[in-house]
mmCIF file of the N, C-alpha and C atoms, coordinates in Angstrom:
data_MODEL
# 
_entry.id   MODEL 
# 
loop_
_atom_site.group_PDB 
_atom_site.id 
_atom_site.type_symbol 
_atom_site.label_atom_id 
_atom_site.label_alt_id 
_atom_site.label_comp_id 
_atom_site.label_asym_id 
_atom_site.label_entity_id 
_atom_site.label_seq_id 
_atom_site.pdbx_PDB_ins_code 
_atom_site.Cartn_x 
_atom_site.Cartn_y 
_atom_site.Cartn_z 
_atom_site.occupancy 
_atom_site.B_iso_or_equiv 
_atom_site.pdbx_formal_charge 
_atom_site.auth_seq_id 
_atom_site.auth_comp_id 
_atom_site.auth_asym_id 
_atom_site.auth_atom_id 
_atom_site.pdbx_PDB_model_num 
ATOM 1   N N  . MET A 1 1  ? -0.099  -8.886  -22.348 1.00 0.00 ? 1  MET A N  1 
ATOM 2   C CA . MET A 1 1  ? -1.056  -8.404  -21.365 1.00 0.00 ? 1  MET A CA 1 
ATOM 3   C C  . MET A 1 1  ? -2.063  -9.511  -21.070 1.00 0.00 ? 1  MET A C  1 
ATOM 4   N N  . CYS A 1 2  ? -2.331  -9.762  -19.824 1.00 0.00 ? 2  CYS A N  1 
ATOM 5   C CA . CYS A 1 2  ? -3.268  -10.805 -19.415 1.00 0.00 ? 2  CYS A CA 1 
ATOM 6   C C  . CYS A 1 2  ? -4.705  -10.313 -19.549 1.00 0.00 ? 2  CYS A C  1 
ATOM 7   N N  . ASP A 1 3  ? -5.593  -11.250 -19.845 1.00 0.00 ? 3  ASP A N  1 
ATOM 8   C CA . ASP A 1 3  ? -7.017  -10.915 -19.874 1.00 0.00 ? 3  ASP A CA 1 
ATOM 9   C C  . ASP A 1 3  ? -7.506  -10.631 -18.465 1.00 0.00 ? 3  ASP A C  1 
ATOM 10  N N  . PHE A 1 4  ? -8.462  -9.729  -18.375 1.00 0.00 ? 4  PHE A N  1 
ATOM 11  C CA . PHE A 1 4  ? -9.054  -9.377  -17.090 1.00 0.00 ? 4  PHE A CA 1 
ATOM 12  C C  . PHE A 1 4  ? -9.921  -10.526 -16.597 1.00 0.00 ? 4  PHE A C  1 
ATOM 13  N N  . ASP A 1 5  ? -9.759  -10.931 -15.337 1.00 0.00 ? 5  ASP A N  1 
ATOM 14  C CA . ASP A 1 5  ? -10.566 -11.989 -14.728 1.00 0.00 ? 5  ASP A CA 1 
ATOM 15  C C  . ASP A 1 5  ? -11.681 -11.325 -13.920 1.00 0.00 ? 5  ASP A C  1 
ATOM 16  N N  . SER A 1 6  ? -12.893 -11.445 -14.416 1.00 0.00 ? 6  SER A N  1 
ATOM 17  C CA . SER A 1 6  ? -14.042 -10.779 -13.799 1.00 0.00 ? 6  SER A CA 1 
ATOM 18  C C  . SER A 1 6  ? -14.669 -11.579 -12.671 1.00 0.00 ? 6  SER A C  1 
ATOM 19  N N  . SER A 1 7  ? -14.243 -12.817 -12.454 1.00 0.00 ? 7  SER A N  1 
ATOM 20  C CA . SER A 1 7  ? -14.933 -13.716 -11.523 1.00 0.00 ? 7  SER A CA 1 
ATOM 21  C C  . SER A 1 7  ? -14.935 -13.204 -10.081 1.00 0.00 ? 7  SER A C  1 
ATOM 22  N N  . GLU A 1 8  ? -13.854 -12.601 -9.632  1.00 0.00 ? 8  GLU A N  1 
ATOM 23  C CA . GLU A 1 8  ? -13.808 -12.114 -8.245  1.00 0.00 ? 8  GLU A CA 1 
ATOM 24  C C  . GLU A 1 8  ? -14.769 -10.938 -8.041  1.00 0.00 ? 8  GLU A C  1 
ATOM 25  N N  . ASP A 1 9  ? -14.798 -10.023 -8.999  1.00 0.00 ? 9  ASP A N  1 
ATOM 26  C CA . ASP A 1 9  ? -15.711 -8.886  -8.889  1.00 0.00 ? 9  ASP A CA 1 
ATOM 27  C C  . ASP A 1 9  ? -17.167 -9.338  -8.950  1.00 0.00 ? 9  ASP A C  1 
ATOM 28  N N  . ILE A 1 10 ? -17.477 -10.262 -9.843  1.00 0.00 ? 10 ILE A N  1 
ATOM 29  C CA . ILE A 1 10 ? -18.850 -10.766 -9.949  1.00 0.00 ? 10 ILE A CA 1 
ATOM 30  C C  . ILE A 1 10 ? -19.236 -11.493 -8.672  1.00 0.00 ? 10 ILE A C  1 
ATOM 31  N N  . SER A 1 11 ? -18.332 -12.258 -8.104  1.00 0.00 ? 11 SER A N  1 
ATOM 32  C CA . SER A 1 11 ? -18.598 -12.951 -6.842  1.00 0.00 ? 11 SER A CA 1 
ATOM 33  C C  . SER A 1 11 ? -18.873 -11.957 -5.717  1.00 0.00 ? 11 SER A C  1 
ATOM 34  N N  . THR A 1 12 ? -18.096 -10.878 -5.664  1.00 0.00 ? 12 THR A N  1 
ATOM 35  C CA . THR A 1 12 ? -18.301 -9.845  -4.643  1.00 0.00 ? 12 THR A CA 1 
ATOM 36  C C  . THR A 1 12 ? -19.690 -9.237  -4.766  1.00 0.00 ? 12 THR A C  1 
ATOM 37  N N  . ILE A 1 13 ? -20.112 -8.957  -5.995  1.00 0.00 ? 13 ILE A N  1 
ATOM 38  C CA . ILE A 1 13 ? -21.430 -8.375  -6.225  1.00 0.00 ? 13 ILE A CA 1 
ATOM 39  C C  . ILE A 1 13 ? -22.529 -9.362  -5.831  1.00 0.00 ? 13 ILE A C  1 
ATOM 40  N N  . GLU A 1 14 ? -22.411 -10.607 -6.277  1.00 0.00 ? 14 GLU A N  1 
ATOM 41  C CA . GLU A 1 14 ? -23.434 -11.614 -5.999  1.00 0.00 ? 14 GLU A CA 1 
ATOM 42  C C  . GLU A 1 14 ? -23.560 -11.921 -4.514  1.00 0.00 ? 14 GLU A C  1 
ATOM 43  N N  . ASN A 1 15 ? -22.454 -11.845 -3.788  1.00 0.00 ? 15 ASN A N  1 
ATOM 44  C CA . ASN A 1 15 ? -22.458 -12.185 -2.366  1.00 0.00 ? 15 ASN A CA 1 
ATOM 45  C C  . ASN A 1 15 ? -22.678 -10.980 -1.456  1.00 0.00 ? 15 ASN A C  1 
ATOM 46  N N  . GLY A 1 16 ? -22.799 -9.812  -2.047  1.00 0.00 ? 16 GLY A N  1 
ATOM 47  C CA . GLY A 1 16 ? -23.024 -8.614  -1.244  1.00 0.00 ? 16 GLY A CA 1 
ATOM 48  C C  . GLY A 1 16 ? -21.815 -8.173  -0.460  1.00 0.00 ? 16 GLY A C  1 
ATOM 49  N N  . GLY A 1 17 ? -20.642 -8.542  -0.917  1.00 0.00 ? 17 GLY A N  1 
ATOM 50  C CA . GLY A 1 17 ? -19.381 -8.192  -0.267  1.00 0.00 ? 17 GLY A CA 1 
ATOM 51  C C  . GLY A 1 17 ? -18.351 -9.265  -0.537  1.00 0.00 ? 17 GLY A C  1 
ATOM 52  N N  . CYS A 1 18 ? -17.146 -9.049  -0.090  1.00 0.00 ? 18 CYS A N  1 
ATOM 53  C CA . CYS A 1 18 ? -16.071 -10.018 -0.294  1.00 0.00 ? 18 CYS A CA 1 
ATOM 54  C C  . CYS A 1 18 ? -16.279 -11.241 0.584   1.00 0.00 ? 18 CYS A C  1 
ATOM 55  N N  . VAL A 1 19 ? -16.166 -12.410 -0.016  1.00 0.00 ? 19 VAL A N  1 
ATOM 56  C CA . VAL A 1 19 ? -16.333 -13.662 0.722   1.00 0.00 ? 19 VAL A CA 1 
ATOM 57  C C  . VAL A 1 19 ? -15.228 -13.785 1.758   1.00 0.00 ? 19 VAL A C  1 
ATOM 58  N N  . GLY A 1 20 ? -15.586 -14.168 2.968   1.00 0.00 ? 20 GLY A N  1 
ATOM 59  C CA . GLY A 1 20 ? -14.619 -14.359 4.029   1.00 0.00 ? 20 GLY A CA 1 
ATOM 60  C C  . GLY A 1 20 ? -14.221 -13.090 4.748   1.00 0.00 ? 20 GLY A C  1 
ATOM 61  N N  . THR A 1 21 ? -14.850 -11.976 4.401   1.00 0.00 ? 21 THR A N  1 
ATOM 62  C CA . THR A 1 21 ? -14.535 -10.708 5.047   1.00 0.00 ? 21 THR A CA 1 
ATOM 63  C C  . THR A 1 21 ? -15.539 -10.430 6.150   1.00 0.00 ? 21 THR A C  1 
ATOM 64  N N  . SER A 1 22 ? -15.030 -10.103 7.310   1.00 0.00 ? 22 SER A N  1 
ATOM 65  C CA . SER A 1 22 ? -15.883 -9.718  8.428   1.00 0.00 ? 22 SER A CA 1 
ATOM 66  C C  . SER A 1 22 ? -15.859 -8.197  8.500   1.00 0.00 ? 22 SER A C  1 
ATOM 67  N N  . TYR A 1 23 ? -16.958 -7.578  8.085   1.00 0.00 ? 23 TYR A N  1 
ATOM 68  C CA . TYR A 1 23 ? -17.025 -6.125  8.052   1.00 0.00 ? 23 TYR A CA 1 
ATOM 69  C C  . TYR A 1 23 ? -17.298 -5.576  9.447   1.00 0.00 ? 23 TYR A C  1 
ATOM 70  N N  . THR A 1 24 ? -16.449 -4.656  9.873   1.00 0.00 ? 24 THR A N  1 
ATOM 71  C CA . THR A 1 24 ? -16.566 -4.107  11.224  1.00 0.00 ? 24 THR A CA 1 
ATOM 72  C C  . THR A 1 24 ? -17.253 -2.755  11.269  1.00 0.00 ? 24 THR A C  1 
ATOM 73  N N  . ARG A 1 25 ? -17.563 -2.207  10.107  1.00 0.00 ? 25 ARG A N  1 
ATOM 74  C CA . ARG A 1 25 ? -18.250 -0.916  10.107  1.00 0.00 ? 25 ARG A CA 1 
ATOM 75  C C  . ARG A 1 25 ? -19.385 -0.953  9.087   1.00 0.00 ? 25 ARG A C  1 
ATOM 76  N N  . ASP A 1 26 ? -20.382 -0.160  9.347   1.00 0.00 ? 26 ASP A N  1 
ATOM 77  C CA . ASP A 1 26 ? -21.520 -0.073  8.446   1.00 0.00 ? 26 ASP A CA 1 
ATOM 78  C C  . ASP A 1 26 ? -21.081 0.478   7.092   1.00 0.00 ? 26 ASP A C  1 
ATOM 79  N N  . GLY A 1 27 ? -21.602 -0.099  6.049   1.00 0.00 ? 27 GLY A N  1 
ATOM 80  C CA . GLY A 1 27 ? -21.312 0.379   4.708   1.00 0.00 ? 27 GLY A CA 1 
ATOM 81  C C  . GLY A 1 27 ? -20.093 -0.240  4.055   1.00 0.00 ? 27 GLY A C  1 
ATOM 82  N N  . GLY A 1 28 ? -19.318 -1.011  4.775   1.00 0.00 ? 28 GLY A N  1 
ATOM 83  C CA . GLY A 1 28 ? -18.105 -1.606  4.212   1.00 0.00 ? 28 GLY A CA 1 
ATOM 84  C C  . GLY A 1 28 ? -18.400 -2.552  3.064   1.00 0.00 ? 28 GLY A C  1 
ATOM 85  N N  . ALA A 1 29 ? -19.386 -3.412  3.236   1.00 0.00 ? 29 ALA A N  1 
ATOM 86  C CA . ALA A 1 29 ? -19.739 -4.364  2.181   1.00 0.00 ? 29 ALA A CA 1 
ATOM 87  C C  . ALA A 1 29 ? -20.270 -3.633  0.954   1.00 0.00 ? 29 ALA A C  1 
ATOM 88  N N  . GLU A 1 30 ? -21.092 -2.608  1.178   1.00 0.00 ? 30 GLU A N  1 
ATOM 89  C CA . GLU A 1 30 ? -21.649 -1.860  0.056   1.00 0.00 ? 30 GLU A CA 1 
ATOM 90  C C  . GLU A 1 30 ? -20.545 -1.154  -0.731  1.00 0.00 ? 30 GLU A C  1 
ATOM 91  N N  . GLU A 1 31 ? -19.533 -0.664  -0.034  1.00 0.00 ? 31 GLU A N  1 
ATOM 92  C CA . GLU A 1 31 ? -18.401 -0.016  -0.704  1.00 0.00 ? 31 GLU A CA 1 
ATOM 93  C C  . GLU A 1 31 ? -17.639 -1.017  -1.570  1.00 0.00 ? 31 GLU A C  1 
ATOM 94  N N  . ASP A 1 32 ? -17.454 -2.240  -1.069  1.00 0.00 ? 32 ASP A N  1 
ATOM 95  C CA . ASP A 1 32 ? -16.767 -3.277  -1.847  1.00 0.00 ? 32 ASP A CA 1 
ATOM 96  C C  . ASP A 1 32 ? -17.580 -3.655  -3.082  1.00 0.00 ? 32 ASP A C  1 
ATOM 97  N N  . VAL A 1 33 ? -18.896 -3.739  -2.941  1.00 0.00 ? 33 VAL A N  1 
ATOM 98  C CA . VAL A 1 33 ? -19.761 -4.060  -4.086  1.00 0.00 ? 33 VAL A CA 1 
ATOM 99  C C  . VAL A 1 33 ? -19.679 -2.949  -5.121  1.00 0.00 ? 33 VAL A C  1 
ATOM 100 N N  . GLU A 1 34 ? -19.741 -1.713  -4.686  1.00 0.00 ? 34 GLU A N  1 
ATOM 101 C CA . GLU A 1 34 ? -19.658 -0.577  -5.613  1.00 0.00 ? 34 GLU A CA 1 
ATOM 102 C C  . GLU A 1 34 ? -18.301 -0.543  -6.313  1.00 0.00 ? 34 GLU A C  1 
ATOM 103 N N  . ALA A 1 35 ? -17.234 -0.831  -5.579  1.00 0.00 ? 35 ALA A N  1 
ATOM 104 C CA . ALA A 1 35 ? -15.898 -0.863  -6.177  1.00 0.00 ? 35 ALA A CA 1 
ATOM 105 C C  . ALA A 1 35 ? -15.796 -1.981  -7.218  1.00 0.00 ? 35 ALA A C  1 
ATOM 106 N N  . ALA A 1 36 ? -16.415 -3.132  -6.939  1.00 0.00 ? 36 ALA A N  1 
ATOM 107 C CA . ALA A 1 36 ? -16.406 -4.244  -7.895  1.00 0.00 ? 36 ALA A CA 1 
ATOM 108 C C  . ALA A 1 36 ? -17.169 -3.866  -9.162  1.00 0.00 ? 36 ALA A C  1 
ATOM 109 N N  . LYS A 1 37 ? -18.310 -3.202  -9.012  1.00 0.00 ? 37 LYS A N  1 
ATOM 110 C CA . LYS A 1 37 ? -19.079 -2.746  -10.187 1.00 0.00 ? 37 LYS A CA 1 
ATOM 111 C C  . LYS A 1 37 ? -18.262 -1.762  -11.009 1.00 0.00 ? 37 LYS A C  1 
ATOM 112 N N  . ASN A 1 38 ? -17.626 -0.809  -10.344 1.00 0.00 ? 38 ASN A N  1 
ATOM 113 C CA . ASN A 1 38 ? -16.809 0.178   -11.045 1.00 0.00 ? 38 ASN A CA 1 
ATOM 114 C C  . ASN A 1 38 ? -15.640 -0.479  -11.774 1.00 0.00 ? 38 ASN A C  1 
ATOM 115 N N  . ASN A 1 39 ? -15.036 -1.485  -11.153 1.00 0.00 ? 39 ASN A N  1 
ATOM 116 C CA . ASN A 1 39 ? -13.920 -2.189  -11.770 1.00 0.00 ? 39 ASN A CA 1 
ATOM 117 C C  . ASN A 1 39 ? -14.378 -2.927  -13.030 1.00 0.00 ? 39 ASN A C  1 
ATOM 118 N N  . LEU A 1 40 ? -15.522 -3.597  -12.950 1.00 0.00 ? 40 LEU A N  1 
ATOM 119 C CA . LEU A 1 40 ? -16.038 -4.283  -14.134 1.00 0.00 ? 40 LEU A CA 1 
ATOM 120 C C  . LEU A 1 40 ? -16.325 -3.292  -15.259 1.00 0.00 ? 40 LEU A C  1 
ATOM 121 N N  . GLU A 1 41 ? -16.980 -2.197  -14.918 1.00 0.00 ? 41 GLU A N  1 
ATOM 122 C CA . GLU A 1 41 ? -17.316 -1.197  -15.928 1.00 0.00 ? 41 GLU A CA 1 
ATOM 123 C C  . GLU A 1 41 ? -16.067 -0.591  -16.558 1.00 0.00 ? 41 GLU A C  1 
ATOM 124 N N  . SER A 1 42 ? -15.020 -0.409  -15.770 1.00 0.00 ? 42 SER A N  1 
ATOM 125 C CA . SER A 1 42 ? -13.783 0.154   -16.312 1.00 0.00 ? 42 SER A CA 1 
ATOM 126 C C  . SER A 1 42 ? -13.092 -0.809  -17.282 1.00 0.00 ? 42 SER A C  1 
ATOM 127 N N  . HIS A 1 43 ? -13.442 -2.097  -17.191 1.00 0.00 ? 43 HIS A N  1 
ATOM 128 C CA . HIS A 1 43 ? -12.889 -3.100  -18.109 1.00 0.00 ? 43 HIS A CA 1 
ATOM 129 C C  . HIS A 1 43 ? -13.862 -3.431  -19.238 1.00 0.00 ? 43 HIS A C  1 
ATOM 130 N N  . GLY A 1 44 ? -14.883 -2.597  -19.431 1.00 0.00 ? 44 GLY A N  1 
ATOM 131 C CA . GLY A 1 44 ? -15.775 -2.761  -20.568 1.00 0.00 ? 44 GLY A CA 1 
ATOM 132 C C  . GLY A 1 44 ? -16.968 -3.664  -20.347 1.00 0.00 ? 44 GLY A C  1 
ATOM 133 N N  . TYR A 1 45 ? -17.253 -4.030  -19.115 1.00 0.00 ? 45 TYR A N  1 
ATOM 134 C CA . TYR A 1 45 ? -18.406 -4.882  -18.820 1.00 0.00 ? 45 TYR A CA 1 
ATOM 135 C C  . TYR A 1 45 ? -19.646 -4.028  -18.597 1.00 0.00 ? 45 TYR A C  1 
ATOM 136 N N  . HIS A 1 46 ? -20.796 -4.617  -18.913 1.00 0.00 ? 46 HIS A N  1 
ATOM 137 C CA . HIS A 1 46 ? -22.081 -3.954  -18.746 1.00 0.00 ? 46 HIS A CA 1 
ATOM 138 C C  . HIS A 1 46 ? -23.040 -4.914  -18.071 1.00 0.00 ? 46 HIS A C  1 
ATOM 139 N N  . GLN A 1 47 ? -24.061 -4.376  -17.445 1.00 0.00 ? 47 GLN A N  1 
ATOM 140 C CA . GLN A 1 47 ? -25.054 -5.197  -16.763 1.00 0.00 ? 47 GLN A CA 1 
ATOM 141 C C  . GLN A 1 47 ? -26.363 -5.117  -17.548 1.00 0.00 ? 47 GLN A C  1 
ATOM 142 N N  . ASP A 1 48 ? -26.988 -6.285  -17.808 1.00 0.00 ? 48 ASP A N  1 
ATOM 143 C CA . ASP A 1 48 ? -28.248 -6.286  -18.522 1.00 0.00 ? 48 ASP A CA 1 
ATOM 144 C C  . ASP A 1 48 ? -29.416 -6.163  -17.541 1.00 0.00 ? 48 ASP A C  1 
ATOM 145 N N  . LEU A 1 49 ? -30.622 -6.171  -18.047 1.00 0.00 ? 49 LEU A N  1 
ATOM 146 C CA . LEU A 1 49 ? -31.808 -5.977  -17.199 1.00 0.00 ? 49 LEU A CA 1 
ATOM 147 C C  . LEU A 1 49 ? -32.006 -7.109  -16.191 1.00 0.00 ? 49 LEU A C  1 
ATOM 148 N N  . ALA A 1 50 ? -31.425 -8.263  -16.458 1.00 0.00 ? 50 ALA A N  1 
ATOM 149 C CA . ALA A 1 50 ? -31.524 -9.398  -15.537 1.00 0.00 ? 50 ALA A CA 1 
ATOM 150 C C  . ALA A 1 50 ? -30.345 -9.435  -14.563 1.00 0.00 ? 50 ALA A C  1 
ATOM 151 N N  . SER A 1 51 ? -29.587 -8.331  -14.499 1.00 0.00 ? 51 SER A N  1 
ATOM 152 C CA . SER A 1 51 ? -28.434 -8.181  -13.595 1.00 0.00 ? 51 SER A CA 1 
ATOM 153 C C  . SER A 1 51 ? -27.269 -9.105  -13.918 1.00 0.00 ? 51 SER A C  1 
ATOM 154 N N  . ARG A 1 52 ? -27.198 -9.580  -15.153 1.00 0.00 ? 52 ARG A N  1 
ATOM 155 C CA . ARG A 1 52 ? -26.053 -10.401 -15.574 1.00 0.00 ? 52 ARG A CA 1 
ATOM 156 C C  . ARG A 1 52 ? -25.004 -9.476  -16.187 1.00 0.00 ? 52 ARG A C  1 
ATOM 157 N N  . TRP A 1 53 ? -23.738 -9.779  -15.926 1.00 0.00 ? 53 TRP A N  1 
ATOM 158 C CA . TRP A 1 53 ? -22.642 -8.969  -16.456 1.00 0.00 ? 53 TRP A CA 1 
ATOM 159 C C  . TRP A 1 53 ? -22.153 -9.590  -17.761 1.00 0.00 ? 53 TRP A C  1 
ATOM 160 N N  . TYR A 1 54 ? -21.867 -8.760  -18.735 1.00 0.00 ? 54 TYR A N  1 
ATOM 161 C CA . TYR A 1 54 ? -21.363 -9.217  -20.028 1.00 0.00 ? 54 TYR A CA 1 
ATOM 162 C C  . TYR A 1 54 ? -20.420 -8.175  -20.598 1.00 0.00 ? 54 TYR A C  1 
ATOM 163 N N  . LYS A 1 55 ? -19.623 -8.615  -21.550 1.00 0.00 ? 55 LYS A N  1 
ATOM 164 C CA . LYS A 1 55 ? -18.699 -7.717  -22.236 1.00 0.00 ? 55 LYS A CA 1 
ATOM 165 C C  . LYS A 1 55 ? -19.019 -7.773  -23.714 1.00 0.00 ? 55 LYS A C  1 
ATOM 166 N N  . ASP A 1 56 ? -19.086 -6.603  -24.339 1.00 0.00 ? 56 ASP A N  1 
ATOM 167 C CA . ASP A 1 56 ? -19.380 -6.540  -25.785 1.00 0.00 ? 56 ASP A CA 1 
ATOM 168 C C  . ASP A 1 56 ? -18.306 -7.197  -26.602 1.00 0.00 ? 56 ASP A C  1 
# 
């Protein structure tokens, strides 16, 4: 089993949406950010008070 690569999800969160994506409807970027957060959390990642993601 391969290790989970968190870099794409963290990049999506930091950039406020997927890089290179042209959102055509309101809320699209926010949905991608929320999905990235949920994906990280499902893989055991947590966010600290300084908004940095880490895994126990």
